[in-house]
C-alpha positions as a LaTeX table, in Angstrom:
\begin{tabular}{lrrr}
\hline
Residue & $x$ (\AA) & $y$ (\AA) & $z$ (\AA) \\
\hline
Met1 & 15.25 & 12.36 & 3.33 \\
Asp2 & 18.74 & 11.77 & 5.17 \\
Gln3 & 20.77 & 10.01 & 2.67 \\
Asp4 & 22.90 & 6.69 & 3.15 \\
Gln5 & 25.51 & 4.98 & 1.47 \\
Pro6 & 25.19 & 1.35 & 0.08 \\
Ala7 & 28.71 & 0.32 & 0.93 \\
Thr8 & 32.08 & 2.28 & 1.85 \\
Pro9 & 33.22 & 3.76 & $-1.09$ \\
Val10 & 36.16 & 6.33 & $-0.77$ \\
Asp11 & 35.11 & 9.76 & $-0.63$ \\
Gly12 & 35.27 & 11.13 & $-3.95$ \\
Glu13 & 32.88 & 8.56 & $-5.03$ \\
Asn14 & 30.39 & 8.98 & $-2.03$ \\
Thr15 & 30.41 & 12.50 & $-2.80$ \\
Val16 & 29.51 & 11.72 & $-6.20$ \\
Ser17 & 26.86 & 9.07 & $-5.48$ \\
Arg18 & 25.82 & 12.05 & $-3.54$ \\
Ser19 & 25.21 & 14.66 & $-6.14$ \\
Arg20 & 24.42 & 12.38 & $-8.76$ \\
Glu21 & 21.23 & 10.46 & $-6.75$ \\
Pro22 & 18.20 & 12.11 & $-8.72$ \\
Ala23 & 15.50 & 13.62 & $-6.95$ \\
Phe24 & 12.75 & 11.61 & $-8.62$ \\
Asn25 & 13.51 & 8.08 & $-10.03$ \\
Leu26 & 10.96 & 5.58 & $-9.57$ \\
Pro27 & 11.30 & 1.75 & $-11.07$ \\
Gln28 & 9.54 & 1.48 & $-13.90$ \\
Gly29 & 7.52 & $-1.19$ & $-12.90$ \\
Leu30 & 5.55 & 1.41 & $-10.14$ \\
Thr31 & 5.56 & 3.67 & $-12.76$ \\
Phe32 & 3.65 & 1.14 & $-14.83$ \\
Val33 & 1.34 & 0.77 & $-11.82$ \\
Leu34 & 0.78 & 4.54 & $-11.25$ \\
Leu35 & 0.22 & 5.29 & $-14.69$ \\
Phe36 & $-2.70$ & 2.59 & $-14.53$ \\
Leu37 & $-4.63$ & 3.54 & $-12.01$ \\
Val38 & $-4.42$ & 6.99 & $-13.33$ \\
Ala39 & $-5.83$ & 5.87 & $-16.70$ \\
Ile40 & $-8.42$ & 3.76 & $-14.74$ \\
His41 & $-10.15$ & 7.07 & $-12.86$ \\
Ala42 & $-9.57$ & 9.09 & $-16.00$ \\
Ile43 & $-11.37$ & 6.66 & $-17.86$ \\
Arg44 & $-14.34$ & 6.28 & $-14.93$ \\
Asn45 & $-14.46$ & 10.06 & $-14.97$ \\
Tyr46 & $-14.14$ & 11.32 & $-18.99$ \\
Val47 & $-15.20$ & 8.77 & $-21.10$ \\
Leu48 & $-17.97$ & 6.01 & $-19.39$ \\
Pro49 & $-21.19$ & 7.43 & $-18.95$ \\
Glu50 & $-22.57$ & 7.46 & $-15.73$ \\
Thr51 & $-24.68$ & 4.10 & $-15.99$ \\
Leu52 & $-21.70$ & 2.37 & $-17.00$ \\
Asp53 & $-18.94$ & 3.12 & $-14.24$ \\
Gln54 & $-22.11$ & 2.64 & $-11.72$ \\
Glu55 & $-21.74$ & $-1.17$ & $-13.36$ \\
Val56 & $-18.07$ & $-1.02$ & $-12.90$ \\
Ile57 & $-18.79$ & 0.26 & $-8.95$ \\
Leu58 & $-21.14$ & $-2.87$ & $-8.93$ \\
Asn59 & $-18.88$ & $-5.50$ & $-10.55$ \\
Phe60 & $-15.42$ & $-4.18$ & $-9.36$ \\
Ala61 & $-15.70$ & $-2.32$ & $-5.54$ \\
Phe62 & $-15.76$ & $-4.09$ & $-2.97$ \\
Leu63 & $-19.21$ & $-5.11$ & $-0.73$ \\
Pro64 & $-19.40$ & $-6.81$ & 2.50 \\
Ala65 & $-22.83$ & $-7.64$ & 1.93 \\
Arg66 & $-21.78$ & $-9.43$ & $-0.91$ \\
Tyr67 & $-20.86$ & $-12.36$ & 1.62 \\
Thr68 & $-24.17$ & $-12.82$ & 3.21 \\
Ile69 & $-25.37$ & $-14.23$ & 0.15 \\
Pro70 & $-24.79$ & $-17.52$ & $-0.06$ \\
Leu71 & $-22.09$ & $-18.21$ & $-3.37$ \\
Ser72 & $-24.13$ & $-20.20$ & $-5.35$ \\
Asp73 & $-26.94$ & $-17.55$ & $-5.73$ \\
Gln74 & $-24.99$ & $-15.23$ & $-7.05$ \\
Gly75 & $-21.77$ & $-14.78$ & $-9.75$ \\
Leu76 & $-17.78$ & $-14.63$ & $-9.36$ \\
Val77 & $-17.69$ & $-11.22$ & $-8.75$ \\
Trp78 & $-17.54$ & $-12.04$ & $-5.40$ \\
Leu79 & $-13.59$ & $-13.95$ & $-6.30$ \\
Trp80 & $-12.16$ & $-10.74$ & $-7.90$ \\
Thr81 & $-14.01$ & $-8.04$ & $-6.28$ \\
Pro82 & $-11.29$ & $-8.19$ & $-2.97$ \\
Val83 & $-8.57$ & $-7.17$ & $-5.46$ \\
Thr84 & $-9.95$ & $-5.59$ & $-7.55$ \\
Tyr85 & $-11.55$ & $-2.30$ & $-5.65$ \\
Ser86 & $-7.97$ & $-1.73$ & $-5.12$ \\
Phe87 & $-7.83$ & $-0.17$ & $-8.75$ \\
Leu88 & $-10.75$ & 2.20 & $-7.70$ \\
His89 & $-11.02$ & 5.45 & $-6.26$ \\
Gly90 & $-13.67$ & 7.92 & $-5.14$ \\
Ser91 & $-11.59$ & 10.73 & $-6.48$ \\
Trp92 & $-8.70$ & 12.19 & $-7.80$ \\
Glu93 & $-7.56$ & 13.42 & $-4.37$ \\
His94 & $-8.24$ & 9.97 & $-3.10$ \\
Leu95 & $-5.63$ & 8.20 & $-6.13$ \\
Ile96 & $-3.19$ & 11.76 & $-5.79$ \\
Phe97 & $-2.91$ & 10.96 & $-1.80$ \\
Asn98 & $-2.36$ & 7.02 & $-2.34$ \\
Ile99 & 0.33 & 7.87 & $-5.05$ \\
Phe100 & 2.33 & 9.71 & $-2.86$ \\
Trp101 & 2.29 & 7.30 & $-0.37$ \\
Met102 & 3.02 & 4.61 & $-2.96$ \\
Val103 & 5.73 & 6.54 & $-4.19$ \\
Ala104 & 7.54 & 6.83 & $-1.17$ \\
Phe105 & 7.16 & 3.15 & 0.22 \\
Gly106 & 6.60 & 1.15 & $-3.12$ \\
Ala107 & 9.41 & 1.90 & $-4.78$ \\
Pro108 & 11.73 & 0.59 & $-2.07$ \\
Val109 & 9.88 & $-2.39$ & $-2.00$ \\
Val110 & 9.54 & $-2.98$ & $-5.89$ \\
Arg111 & 13.20 & $-2.60$ & $-6.15$ \\
Arg112 & 14.00 & $-4.99$ & $-3.74$ \\
Ile113 & 11.28 & $-7.53$ & $-4.73$ \\
Gly114 & 10.50 & $-6.76$ & $-8.28$ \\
Val115 & 7.77 & $-6.83$ & $-10.11$ \\
Ala116 & 6.58 & $-10.44$ & $-10.40$ \\
Arg117 & 6.43 & $-10.66$ & $-6.14$ \\
Leu118 & 5.33 & $-7.33$ & $-6.07$ \\
Ser119 & 1.54 & $-8.14$ & $-8.00$ \\
Ile120 & 1.76 & $-11.05$ & $-5.79$ \\
Leu121 & 1.90 & $-8.56$ & $-2.50$ \\
Trp122 & $-0.35$ & $-6.24$ & $-3.93$ \\
Cys123 & $-3.59$ & $-8.77$ & $-4.70$ \\
Leu124 & $-2.68$ & $-10.29$ & $-1.26$ \\
Ser125 & $-2.35$ & $-6.89$ & 0.74 \\
Ala126 & $-5.29$ & $-6.01$ & $-0.88$ \\
Ala127 & $-7.56$ & $-9.01$ & 0.54 \\
Ala128 & $-5.94$ & $-9.22$ & 3.89 \\
Ala129 & $-6.63$ & $-5.40$ & 3.75 \\
Val130 & $-10.49$ & $-5.70$ & 3.11 \\
Ala131 & $-10.47$ & $-9.03$ & 5.31 \\
Leu132 & $-10.31$ & $-7.03$ & 8.20 \\
His133 & $-12.34$ & $-5.12$ & 7.08 \\
Val134 & $-15.28$ & $-7.31$ & 6.58 \\
Val135 & $-14.92$ & $-8.49$ & 10.55 \\
Phe136 & $-15.88$ & $-5.24$ & 12.08 \\
His137 & $-18.65$ & $-3.93$ & 8.70 \\
Trp138 & $-20.15$ & $-7.66$ & 8.21 \\
Gly139 & $-23.36$ & $-7.33$ & 5.39 \\
Glu140 & $-22.73$ & $-3.41$ & 4.96 \\
Met141 & $-23.73$ & $-2.26$ & 1.71 \\
Ala142 & $-20.77$ & 0.74 & 1.95 \\
Val143 & $-18.15$ & $-0.06$ & $-0.76$ \\
Val144 & $-14.64$ & $-0.18$ & $-0.70$ \\
Val145 & $-12.67$ & 1.26 & $-3.17$ \\
Gly146 & $-8.87$ & 2.62 & $-2.98$ \\
Ala147 & $-5.27$ & 1.37 & $-2.80$ \\
Ser148 & $-5.09$ & 2.56 & 0.34 \\
Gly149 & $-4.80$ & $-0.88$ & 1.98 \\
Val150 & $-2.08$ & $-2.28$ & $-0.28$ \\
Val151 & $-0.25$ & 1.05 & 0.25 \\
Ser152 & $-0.12$ & 0.10 & 3.69 \\
Gly153 & 0.99 & $-3.43$ & 3.15 \\
Phe154 & 3.65 & $-1.61$ & 1.52 \\
Met155 & 4.47 & 0.38 & 4.36 \\
Gly156 & 4.35 & $-2.57$ & 6.52 \\
Ala157 & 6.83 & $-4.60$ & 4.33 \\
Ala158 & 9.36 & $-1.19$ & 4.02 \\
Ala159 & 9.39 & $-1.46$ & 7.53 \\
Arg160 & 11.01 & $-4.82$ & 7.80 \\
Phe161 & 14.05 & $-3.22$ & 6.04 \\
Val162 & 14.08 & 0.25 & 5.01 \\
Phe163 & 15.94 & 1.41 & 7.81 \\
Ser164 & 19.32 & 1.73 & 8.54 \\
Pro165 & 20.90 & 0.41 & 11.79 \\
Ser166 & 21.08 & 4.77 & 12.86 \\
Gly167 & 17.74 & 4.32 & 11.74 \\
Arg168 & 18.04 & 7.15 & 8.62 \\
Ile169 & 16.60 & 6.01 & 5.26 \\
Ser170 & 18.33 & 6.25 & 2.03 \\
Arg171 & 16.07 & 7.39 & $-0.34$ \\
Gln172 & 18.05 & 4.96 & $-3.40$ \\
Phe173 & 19.39 & 2.42 & $-1.67$ \\
Ala174 & 17.01 & 1.17 & 1.24 \\
His175 & 16.26 & $-1.70$ & $-0.63$ \\
Leu176 & 19.86 & $-3.17$ & $-0.43$ \\
Asn177 & 19.62 & $-3.14$ & 3.87 \\
Arg178 & 19.61 & $-6.84$ & 5.37 \\
Arg179 & 15.72 & $-7.72$ & 6.22 \\
Leu180 & 14.95 & $-7.75$ & 9.86 \\
Ser181 & 13.54 & $-10.21$ & 11.96 \\
Leu182 & 10.15 & $-10.13$ & 13.66 \\
Val183 & 12.30 & $-9.45$ & 17.06 \\
Glu184 & 14.75 & $-7.35$ & 15.52 \\
Thr185 & 12.16 & $-5.19$ & 14.03 \\
Leu186 & 10.63 & $-4.60$ & 16.96 \\
Gly187 & 13.19 & $-3.80$ & 18.96 \\
Asn188 & 14.42 & $-1.25$ & 16.98 \\
Arg189 & 13.21 & 1.95 & 18.06 \\
Ser190 & 13.20 & 4.01 & 14.12 \\
Val191 & 10.91 & 1.21 & 13.16 \\
Leu192 & 8.45 & 1.27 & 16.89 \\
Val193 & 8.25 & 5.25 & 16.36 \\
Phe194 & 6.95 & 4.67 & 12.65 \\
Thr195 & 4.48 & 2.07 & 13.87 \\
Gly196 & 3.45 & 4.03 & 16.57 \\
Ile197 & 2.84 & 6.57 & 14.82 \\
Trp198 & 0.71 & 4.87 & 11.74 \\
Phe199 & $-1.45$ & 3.15 & 13.94 \\
Leu200 & $-2.07$ & 6.09 & 16.19 \\
Thr201 & $-3.02$ & 8.22 & 12.93 \\
Asn202 & $-5.14$ & 5.60 & 12.14 \\
Phe203 & $-7.21$ & 4.46 & 15.63 \\
Leu204 & $-7.62$ & 8.68 & 15.33 \\
Ile205 & $-9.50$ & 8.46 & 11.86 \\
Gly206 & $-11.50$ & 5.76 & 13.52 \\
Leu207 & $-12.57$ & 8.20 & 15.80 \\
Gly208 & $-13.62$ & 10.52 & 13.04 \\
Leu209 & $-10.69$ & 12.76 & 13.19 \\
Phe210 & $-8.02$ & 13.27 & 10.11 \\
Ser211 & $-10.71$ & 12.43 & 7.67 \\
Met212 & $-13.31$ & 15.25 & 5.98 \\
Gly213 & $-16.72$ & 12.66 & 5.92 \\
Gly214 & $-15.97$ & 11.13 & 9.36 \\
Ala215 & $-14.88$ & 7.68 & 9.90 \\
Gly216 & $-17.38$ & 6.03 & 8.15 \\
Ser217 & $-16.04$ & 7.38 & 4.88 \\
Val218 & $-12.37$ & 6.00 & 5.83 \\
Ala219 & $-12.13$ & 1.75 & 5.88 \\
Trp220 & $-8.64$ & 2.55 & 8.28 \\
Glu221 & $-9.51$ & $-1.42$ & 9.28 \\
Ala222 & $-8.47$ & $-1.87$ & 5.46 \\
His223 & $-4.97$ & $-0.03$ & 6.52 \\
Ile224 & $-4.58$ & $-2.03$ & 9.06 \\
Gly225 & $-5.48$ & $-5.45$ & 7.80 \\
Gly226 & $-2.71$ & $-4.98$ & 4.91 \\
Phe227 & $-0.08$ & $-2.82$ & 7.09 \\
Leu228 & 0.25 & $-6.28$ & 9.30 \\
Phe229 & $-0.21$ & $-8.62$ & 6.46 \\
Gly230 & 3.14 & $-6.42$ & 4.99 \\
Phe231 & 4.79 & $-6.31$ & 8.23 \\
Leu232 & 4.41 & $-9.98$ & 9.41 \\
Leu233 & 4.41 & $-11.75$ & 5.89 \\
Phe234 & 6.72 & $-10.21$ & 4.07 \\
Gly235 & 9.39 & $-12.24$ & 4.40 \\
Leu236 & 7.67 & $-14.52$ & 2.31 \\
Phe237 & 8.06 & $-12.64$ & $-0.59$ \\
Asp238 & 11.75 & $-11.38$ & $-0.01$ \\
Pro239 & 14.69 & $-12.97$ & $-1.94$ \\
Arg240 & 17.41 & $-11.43$ & $-0.02$ \\
Asn241 & 18.93 & $-12.82$ & 3.36 \\
\hline
\end{tabular}
């Protein structure tokens, strides 16, 4: 990605900052999250017997049909599954795909708001994602797993600040940019192109394209729910002006 500088140093400092910027430098908090997701998937695949893994899915994955049953007639699983499903993945490919995008968009977000706020943003983005999903899939028995809704929330949040006035993104310093208001964001050409491509891609997924299993294999509505939450409400988590 193109590089912008965080301030206006003299030419010598500018050259040094570019040459010393590491190619791979993740915040520690995000690194811990990624390792946590990998550990969960590894334990499910290589340690737990299949019957116990099914119990994990039953108790921690999101199931729209669960909310057609009176809450008083079931346990408290309905309370935490709108968040815990985001820690489970259907395959290594699914997990690696989400990790790739989390590195790209989660890194500037966590650098900007810190781990504590990121944890809250994660939980609420996950819940917002499946809230929209369940509107379109009320009562269905198909389980939802994966951090894609959360990643989409990070993408929506990042769209509010990562683009510099020139439209370029600095990999290491984007978190220092001023957060754009919603009006400014919608008037930024780079943001409009980014969000336009993002929404178009997800609508095509909804039509059965770009997904090996067809539209039913990807909870694309959850992606949109997470993105809208991060995009519209990121200001509530952002301590910077």
